[in-house]
N, C-alpha and C positions, 0 to 999 in steps of 0.2 A: 325567623328571629322573633320573638314574643313581642310586635307592635303595641297591641293594647296596654301590657305591662310595660314597655319601653316610653309611652305617651305618657301613662300615669305617673312615672317615676320622672319625666321632664317637666310635667306639671307642679308635682310636689316639689321639683326640686329648686322652680320659680317660686311657688307659692308659701313653702314653710319658714324660709328666711323672713319674707314681707309678715308673715303673720307674727313669728316672733319678735319682729323690730317692733310691730304694733304693739305687741303686749308691754313691752318693756318700757315704750313712750307713755302707755297708758296708766302704767302701777309706778315708774319712778321717773317720767320725765317732767319738767314743770309746767304749770298750769299755762302762763302766759304765751300767746300764739306764736310770738317772734322768736322768743327763747327755745319754746317747742320745738319750731323749725332746725333750729342750730343744733338740738341735740337730737334731734333724728338724722340730721346730716353725720353729726359725728358717731354715733351708735349704728349707722347704717356702714361705715366703713370698717366697723368688726365684724357686725352678723350678718351683712352681707357677704364677705368673700369665706370666713371661716363656715358659718352655718351652711352655705350655699355647697362647700367642698364636703361637708359631712353630709349631707342630705344627698347628694349625686353617688358620695362612695357606698351608704348603705342602699339606695336604692339600686345601684348596679350591683350590689351581691347579693340582694334579695330577687330581684330579675334575671340573673343569671347563674343560679342556683338550679342545678341539674339541666340546664339547658347545653345547646351544642358548642355554640361560639360566645362563652361568657364574655371575653376580653372585648369581644368587636362589639356584645350590646355594650357594655360599660361604656367604651370610647363613643359611640352613638348618643346614648345619654348625656356625655358630659359635654363632646361637641355642640349638642343641640341647647342644652343650657346656658352655655358661652353664646350662640348666635343670636337666642332669644335676648340673652342680655345687652351684647353688643346693639341690638334692634332698638333693642327699648330708650338706652343712652342716646341713639341716635336722632329719634325722633322727640325726647326731651331736649335735645339741644345742647347737653351737657358737654364743655370742654373737655379736651382728651387729658388723662390723667393715666400715668403708669399703673395706678392702682387699679384701672379697670382691666389693663393688660393681665398683670400676674395674677390677681383675682379669675379671670376666665381661665387661664392657662391651669389655674390650680383646680379648678372643676373639671378639666379635660384629664389631668393626671389624675383626681379622685374617681374619675369613670372606669379608666383603665387600670387602677390599683383595685377597685370594688370587684371588675371582672376576676381578676386574677386570685383574689379571694375567693369567689364563687365557683373558682376551677379548683380552688384546693388548696392553694397555698396560703400559709400563714399571713396574717398583717400583723406584725409587731407594734407594740407601744412605740418604737422608735419610728414605725412607718408612717403613724397617726401624727407624731408630734411634727413629723416633717412637710404634712399636708397644713397643718396648720400654723407653721412657718411660712410656707409658700404663699398662703393666704394672707399673714401678715406682715409680710417682708416690706410691702411700700411703706407702712405706716410707720418703720424704726426710722425711716428718714426724716419725719415731719415732727412738727413741733406738738402737733394736738391731730387725734384722728379726724378725718373728712376735709383735710387741709391740704388735698391733691391740688397741686398746682402754682403754689406759693413757693417763692416770687413769681409773679407773672410780668412779661413786660410792662402791664399797665401800671405794676406795683412800683416798678424803677422809674417810669413818666413820673409817678406822683412823688417818687423820692428826690428827683431832680429838683422838685420846687421848695423844700426845706432850705431854712433860711430867713434871715429880716428881708423886709420888704417894705416899700414907700407907696403910699395909696392915696390915688388921686382921685378927684371926682370931677367932671366937666373941665379937666385940665389943670385945675388947682389940686396943691397939696393939700390935703386934709387929717394926714394920720400917719399912722405905722402898723405892719403887721408881720406878726413872725409866725412861720410855719414849722413845726415841729413833729417828728413821727412818732405815732402811738400805736403800743404794743408790736414793739420789734418791727414797725415796718409796714405791719397789716393796713394803717392808715395814715393820713397825714391831716393834723390839722393846722388850720388859720385862726391864730388869735388876733383879731383885726380889731381896731380902734381908731375913732374919727371923730371929725370936729365939725357942727354946721350941715349934719346929715341927717336924713330920718332916722337913721340906725348909728349911733354911736358906738356900741361894742357889740362883737358878735362872732360866733364861733361857728366853722366851716370845717366840719372831719368828712373828708374825702377818702374813696378806698374803692376797691375794685372787687368784686364777687364772681369769685371763678367758677363757682357752682352753676351760675346763671349766666355770666358772661357779660354783664355790665357795671357799670362805674356806679357809684352810692355816694350820696353826700345827707348828713344830720345838719341841719344848721339851727342854731340856738341866738337869739340876740334879748337885748335888755328891753325890749317893748314888751316882753309878756314870761311867763313862768312854763314855758310849752317848748316844743321842738316840733320841727316837721323834717321829713324825711323826704327823696327822691331818688330816684334812677333812671338811667338811659344808658346809650351807646355812643360812642363816637362819632362823630361825624367830619373828618378832615380834623381840623385843629381846635373844634369844637365839641364840646361836650354837654350838651341839653341833658338835665335829669328833670322828669316829669314828676311831681307830686300832687297829692291832696291833702287838704285841711280842714279837719273837721270843725270849721267854724260855727258855732254855735248862732251866733248874729246871721251870718249867710244862710243859715238851715234855714231859721226862723221865716227869712223872704222867699223861700222855696228855693236856693241855689245851692249850689256846691262850688267850695273856693277850690280850684286849680290852679297850680305855676310852674314855672320853670326855673331851677336855678342852673347857670350855665358856667360852665370852666372853660374859658379859651386860653389854649396855649397858644399866643401869638409869638414868644420865641424863647430863647433861655432867661431872658433880663425884663419880660412884659408878658404880663397875665391880665385876663379880665373877670371877675366873679360877678357874675351881673343875674337880677331877677325881674321876672316878668309874671304878670297875672293873667289869666287865660279868659277871656270872655266866650264863656260858655252859653250864653243867652242867645246866640246864634249859630248856625252850620259854620260861618268861618272860623271862629275857636280862633280870633285874632289875640294877640300874643302882645300886652302892654305892657311896656318898658315901667319899670317901679326906682329900680336904683343899679347902677354899674360903676362897680370899683374897678380903678385901674390902679394895678399892682406892679410897680418897677423897682429893679434893682442894679 
């Protein structure tokens, strides 16, 4: 086997789709970092599977040209690229998605087809189209590219919170809240209204990011024209989400404002939305309670 050329083909099978994605993001992606990250994930769901299969196909064809065992070499290239892809996903902690399975199967098939092509078999437009379809099959069942894993069990967990709630603070009824699905259930937003509390109106938008395997929250209230975000993983019935607020007042004193927004799912009829501030002036990093809303129904 032509091992140096096989290794080069495997390297290009990984590097070229990444380079193509970087070019697409640089020239067509949004400038906002958060939006650019979402755009990269969406485009990666197309460019990765399809681009990877095409590079493996051409690599197997070129490496196998004139070789004694072109099909075996093509299969080795496809399997090697698939194994590296899988290893990178595991190291990145990516949650399982059928997109990854079909994408890697497509690369293995592309390697074999490229080997057959090198052996003298013709590759018809129909065969090339088949590879493209194989690379994009998981996307056809999704609402948008890069949405592998939706809805996850965590989305269903949040969806169970939809509906009206009564709000209590320190045992007293202070207001009401309504939880509604946003973007077809990708998020659940609480519109909370309370009287006699530091926060009288607040919007908490909860979600679960299947790409990174953590819960998310975006919080806004009537205390100022800005919002904060936080992320975290479930710890039993508690979901503490940690965030940093770029507060100019705190920054002027040499401190960073860190906080926790915790969603506690006590039962089907009782939850808690609590906010705590982290005292990062000491290594203890004590979490100082600010306000806890107990919601019942």
